[in-house]
N, C-alpha and C positions, 0 to 999 in steps of 0.2 A: 504494499499499499504506500502511496505517495502523499505528501502533505505540502501545502503552500500557505504562507501567511501574507498578510497585508495586501489583500486584493481590494482595491477601491471600487465601490459599486453605488450607482445612483439609487436613491430610496425606492423608486418605482420599479426597479429591475429585479424580478424574482426568478428569472431563468438562469439558474446557477451554471448549467452546462454551457450556455452561450457565453455568460460572463467569463468563465474560466477559459474557454477556447479562444476568446478574443485577447484575454490577458496573456496567454501563453503562445498566441499566434499559431494555433493548431486547429484542425477540423473538429467539429463537435463529435463526430462519430468515433474519433480516436479515444474519447473519454468513455470508458466502459461502465464506470459507476462514480458517483459523486455524493459527498455528504458535507453539509455545512456544519463545522465543529465550533466556530466561534464568530460572534458578530458584535461589533461595538459601533459607536456613532462618532464621527469626526465633525465637530461643529466649528472648527477653527477658521474655516475659509468661507467665502461668499456662498458657495454651494455646499450643502451638507451631504456627506456621504456616509454609507456604511463602510466599515473596514472588516472584511471577511477572511476567515481561514477555512480551507477545505481539505478533506481527505478524498483521494480519488485513485482510480486504477486505470492503467493502460496496458497494452499487450506486452511490450518488452520494457519493463521498468528500468532495468540497468542501462539499456541503450538510451532511454528517454532522459535519464539523469545526466548523461554526457553533454546534452545540449540545453539543459535547463538548470543552471547552477543555483537558482533560488528555490528549487524544489528539494525536499528531504524524503528519504526513505524511512518509514516507521513501521513498527509492529503493533497491530491492534491489541488493546489491553483487554483481558478477560480475568475477572476475579475467580480465584480457585479456592474452593472450600477445603478446609483441613478435615481429616477424618475425625469421627466422634471418639470420645473417651467415656469413661464411666462416671464423669463428674455430674453431679446433680447441682444445678445452679439456681439460686434465688437472686433476682434483680429487683432492687427497690427504685422505682421511678420509671415512668414510661415516656419521658422526653426523648429527644433524638439519641442521646448517648445510650440510655437503657434500651430503647426500642431496637436500635441497630445491633447492640450487643446480643440481645435476645434473638433477633432475627438470624444472625450469622450462626449462633450456637444451634438454633433449631434446624437450620438448613443443613448443618453438619450432622444432626441426629442426636444431639444431647437433650437431656431433660431440663426444661426451663420453667420457672414459675416467676411471673411478673407481679409485683406488689405495688399498688398505686393508691395513695390516700384519697385522691379525688375520684370524680365520676367519669363514666364514659362520655364521649363527645356530645351526644344528643342531650343527655341530661345536664351536662356541664353548660351547654348553650342556654338552657332555661335559667340556670343560676346566674350566669353572667348578665342575661337580659333583666333578671329581677333586680340586680345591682344597678344597672344603667337606668332602668325605667321606674323602679319602685324604691330605690335606695336601700335594698335589703342585701346585706353581705353575708354570704355563706363562707365561713372561714376555712372550710374544707373542700369547697368546689367553687372555683373562681378562675381568673386569668392566670394565676400562679400555679394552681393545683388542678390536676385532672389529666385525662388521656391526651397524650401528645406533648405534655409539658407547656411551659409559658409560650413557646413559639407557635402553638396552635392558634392563638389570637394575636398575630403579629403581621408584619408585612411578608413574612416567610422568605427573608433574604437567603440566598444560596451562594453568596460570595464569602470568601475567606482569604486571609493571608497565608493560611497553611498550604504548603505544596505537598500534595500526597496523591498518589495514583488511585487510591481508593475513592476519591471524590467522583471519578467517572462512574464507579459502581453505584455510589449513593444516588446520583442523579438518574441513572438508568432504572434503579429500583423505584424511585419516586414515579417515574413515567410509567413503569409497569403497573403501578397501583393507582393510576388515574391522574397524574400531574400532566400539565400541558407540555408538549414536546419542545417548546422554545426554551425550556430551562437547560436543554442539552447544548445549546450554542450561544445563548445570550450572555455577553460578558458581564452584565450586571443582572444576572438571573434572580428572579423571585417567583415564588409559587402562589403567594396570596393566601389569606386566611380561609377563603372559600374552598379552594382546591385542597389545601393542606388538611382541612377537616376530613374530607372524603378520603384522601390518601391514607391518613392515620387509621381510619376505621377499616379500610380495605387491607392494610398490612396486618392489623390485629386479627382480622378474620382469617387471613391466610396462615398466620402463625398458630391460631387455634386449631386449624386443620392439620398442622404439623405436629400437634400435641402439646403446644404451650398452654399453660394454665394462667389466666389473667384473674387477679383478685382486685377488684375496684372497691372504693370506699373502705380501704384496708390500710391502717396506719402502722408503719414500722416503729415499734416501741423500744426494743432493746435486742441485744444478742449476747451469746456466750460461746466462746470457743473451747472445745474439749479436744482430746487427742484424736478422736474418731470423726467428729463432725462439728458443725456450727448450729446451735439452736437459735432460732430467730422468733422473737415474740412479736405478735401482731395484735391489733385491736380492730375488730370488725363489728360495727353496730353495737358498741359498748361491751362486746364479749372479747375476753383475752384468750388467745390460743397460741400455740407454738408450732413452728415448722422446722424441719431439719434439712441441712444441705452440706455439700462439700465446699462450695465456693459461694460467697456473698458479695454481690456487686452493688456498690452504693452510687446510684445515679440520681441523687436526691434533688438536684436543682438548687438554685441560689436563694430560695425563699423559705426553705424548711428550717426555720430558726430553732424550733424546739428539737429537731433532729440533730442539728449542730451541737446544741447544748448537751444532749445525751452522748453523742460521739466524742465530745471533748474529754469525757471521763474514761474513754477506752483507747483512743487513738492519738497519735502525735499530730497536732494541728498548729498552724502558724497564721498570724494575721497577714494580710497581703494588701497591696494598693488596690483601689477601685476608683470609680468616678461617680459624681452626682451633679445634678443641676436642674434644669427646667426643659420644657418642650417649647420650641418656637413654632408659631403657626402663621402662615401667610396664604394668600390666594394662590392656587396652583397656576393660574393664568399668568401671575406675575413672575413666578419662577420660570415658567416656559419662556416668557419674554426675555428674561435675563440670560438664560442658558442658551437659547436658540437665537439670540440677537434680534428679536422681533420677527423672525421668519417662522412660517407656519406650514405644516404639511400633514396630510392625513396619515402619513407613514411614521410620523414622529411620536414616540411615547410621551407620557407625562414626564417632564424633566426632573432630574434629581441633582443633588450636589453633595460635595464632601469637602469640609473645611477644617483646618487645624492651624492653630497659632500658639505661640509662646508668649506669655505675659511677662511684664517687667519683674514680677516676683519669682519667676522661674517655673510657674505652673503651666501645664498644658491645658488648653481649652479647645474642644473639638466637637464636631457634629457626630451623632451616632444614631444608627437605625433610622435614617431618613425615610419617610413614608410619603411618596408622591401620591396625590389624590386619595389621601387616607383620612383617618380620624384619630384623636387622642382618646385613650381608653384607660379605665381604672384597673391597676394591676396589684392592688393591695390584697393581703390575705389576713390581716389583723384588724380587729375592731378599732374604731376611732383613730384611724390613720389614713393618710392619702399617699398613694404611690401611683405614678402613671406610666404609660407606655404608648407606643404608636402602633397602628394597625392599618393594613390596606387589603382590599380585594385584588384579585389578579388584574382586573381591568384598570385599577387605579384611576377611577373616573369621578371621584368625589371632588367637591369644590376646593378644599384646602390641602396644602402641603404641610407636613409637620416633621420636625426632627428634634432629637434631644440635643441640647447644648450643655456639655459636661465639663467639669473641672476635675483635674486629677487630684486624688486624695491619697495620702500615705499613712501608714500606721503611726507616724509621729504626730498626726493630727487627731488621733483618737482620744488622747487624754488619759490613757491607761495602758498598762502592759498586758492586760487580760487578753487571751486569745480571741475572745468574742467581743472585744471593745468596738470593732468596726460595726457590728450589728447594733450595739447600743447607740452608736453615732448615727446610723441610718434611722433607727426607730425614733430618736428624739426629734429629728427633722420631719419625719413623716407625721408625728403627732402634732407638731407645730403647724404643718400644712392643713391638717384637719381643722384646727382651731381657726386659722386664717380663712378657710373656706366656709366657716359658719356652721360646721357640723353637717350631718345628713349626707356625708360623702360627696359634697360639692367641692370642687377644686378652686384654689385662689388663682386669679389671673391678673395681669397688668399689662398695659401697653409697654412695649420695649423702650420707647423714648421716655416714658414716665419713670421707668425703673432706672434707666442709665442716667438720665439728666435731671431727675427730680421734677419733671414737668407735670402738668395736671390736665392733659388733653383727654377728650372723651373717646370711647370706642367708636369706631367708624364702620368700614365695610367688610371687615373680616368677622364672621360669626364663629364664635368658639365651638368646636365640634365635640368637646368632652361631655360625656354623659356619665353621671347623673346631673350635671349642671355645674355652673361656675358662679363665683362671686369675686367682684373686684376687691383687691387688697394690695397692700404694700409688700412686695416680695422681698424687700430688704430685711424684713422681720423673719424670714425663713432661715437665713444662713448666718454663720459667723462672718465678720466683716471681711476676712481674707478671701472668702469664697465670693462674696458680693463684688469685691474689687476685681478679682480674676474674671468673673462672668462679664462684668461691664466692659473691662478692657478688651476681653476676648471678642465680645459682640462688636465693638467698635472696629477692631482689626479685621474681623470677618467682613464687615461692611465695606472696608477699604479694599479687601481682596475681591469682593463680589458686589460692586456698587449697586444699590437698590435692595440689597438683602434686608435691610431694615428701613422702614418708613413709618409714617404716622399711624398706619393701621396694623402693624405687626404686633402679635400678641405673644406673651409669655405665660405658660401655665406651670404651676408647681404641684408636685415635685417629683423628679425622677431620681431614684436612689439605687436601682437594682441593675445597673449596667453590667456588673459581674459580681462574683462572690467576694466578700470581704475576708474570707479565710481560705487557706489551702490545707487539705488533708494530705499529709506527707505520704508519698509512695515511692517505690524504687523503680528501676528500669523494667522490672517484670510486672509492674502495676500492682504490686503487693504493698499493703499498708504495713504498719508496725505489727499488726497481727496477721500471720500468714493465712491466706485464703480469703481475706477481706480486701476488695479491690475498689478504691474510690475513683470515680471517673466523671468526666463532663464538666459543666459549668459549676455545679455545686461543689465539686472537689477542688475547684480552682485551676483546672487544666485546659479549659476550652472557653470559647466565647462565640455563641451563635450556633445555628443549626448544623452547619457543615463540619466545623471543627469538633463539635460534640459528637456527631455521628462517627467521624473518623476515630475519635478516642474510644468510643464504644466498640467499634469493629476490632481495633487493635487489642483491646481488653479480651474480647472473645477469642482471638487468636492465641493470646498468652495462656488462657485457660485450656484451650484445646491442645496446646503444645505441652501443657503441664509444667510451665516454667515456675520455678520457686525462687 
């Protein structure tokens, strides 16, 4: 198979065989097969182009390469499952890390039990809607807890800085279970919450057909390691029971604070840096105008952006989880707190764009040497956001110019998308002063990088605190914690960030278990 990169293509041109034949100056019929493997958008010039990469075949590839130096020969990647062993595995958490760990183990033939404190997707949707519309928070079934993890109610971004060949396998698996095929080639692929919900259910049903046991509304309470096995205590509908396994995988996510507290008594854990801040919200049409320089095309998707700056006090301020055509959603799981996130459907066709604007926080900021001090730091700010929002799970909002410059301008043409609702407040009261200083300077610098990013209608909503875990559960190169047979993985363990890196982490953990690495 042959591969070529950096083929410029007009937005309206979808005949890939013709495009490639013209680019290589060969006849179309010489191309025996062709596959689009990557597509990005180049907006730097007057005419906007796609920049494509293709895999293709011709009759005599070695001879062809002599005359086309910009073409590479590649071997197609296929994921190979390891043989099963006699390990009985319990996985706590059904987010991307836990789900893919369980999927690979099941495909190999191992016995797997998935323990999830939240509900199945369909029931979980009802609980999320009850919070958004009726202000009723279910602390065990929400955007943080439930089938598929927190990413189920997100933009479903499938981009990552991790370079790993398993990413192709993950994307292909998503498509196999119902994701749109454009995730296989889009350079900034996203699946959307609507498709992701379907994919998660389809994967679970396939795993059940392979013999995997799923236990929903089941909380992991504690565990004990003996010479022969690991006893796992669970609580299901207020009933305490125990299960036994050879290996215990902890894919708990970054919001299971009570689980962190229990694990801190058993495992070596360390505080780690994370980030927190606000969500910025603008009209999507404005972001399109900025990013596409006023040009419009039916072929152009809702525009996104990614910004990062360094402030004078040395802190990083950056955008995170930008959601084109999306909405701001409640992601808290504790009563009388506010924590928010962003969510988009695959079409990304809602009125507003939103993104987190985050400030880097280090353990030095926590005010304590306790391993869970970062959680206490998060919780204090989340409780303050609840107070500023007036209670009832409304979120505090403020115009960006009022927050930055102390002005008193009224809300204008950007309608806040956050449900259960919003209340105007002074966001300066949310954070310590060093965070306010960093956020304000960061926003000003971002506007200098991307003129028009902030105007008199730009809204800030508080507060986003769960960008990543504030702790790391220590493990070795074999994915073993300080207790043999206990494997911390994914975002909650402090080793991943986002759907793709978490899924990769879960797959590698499955491989370590199958190989019997100690």
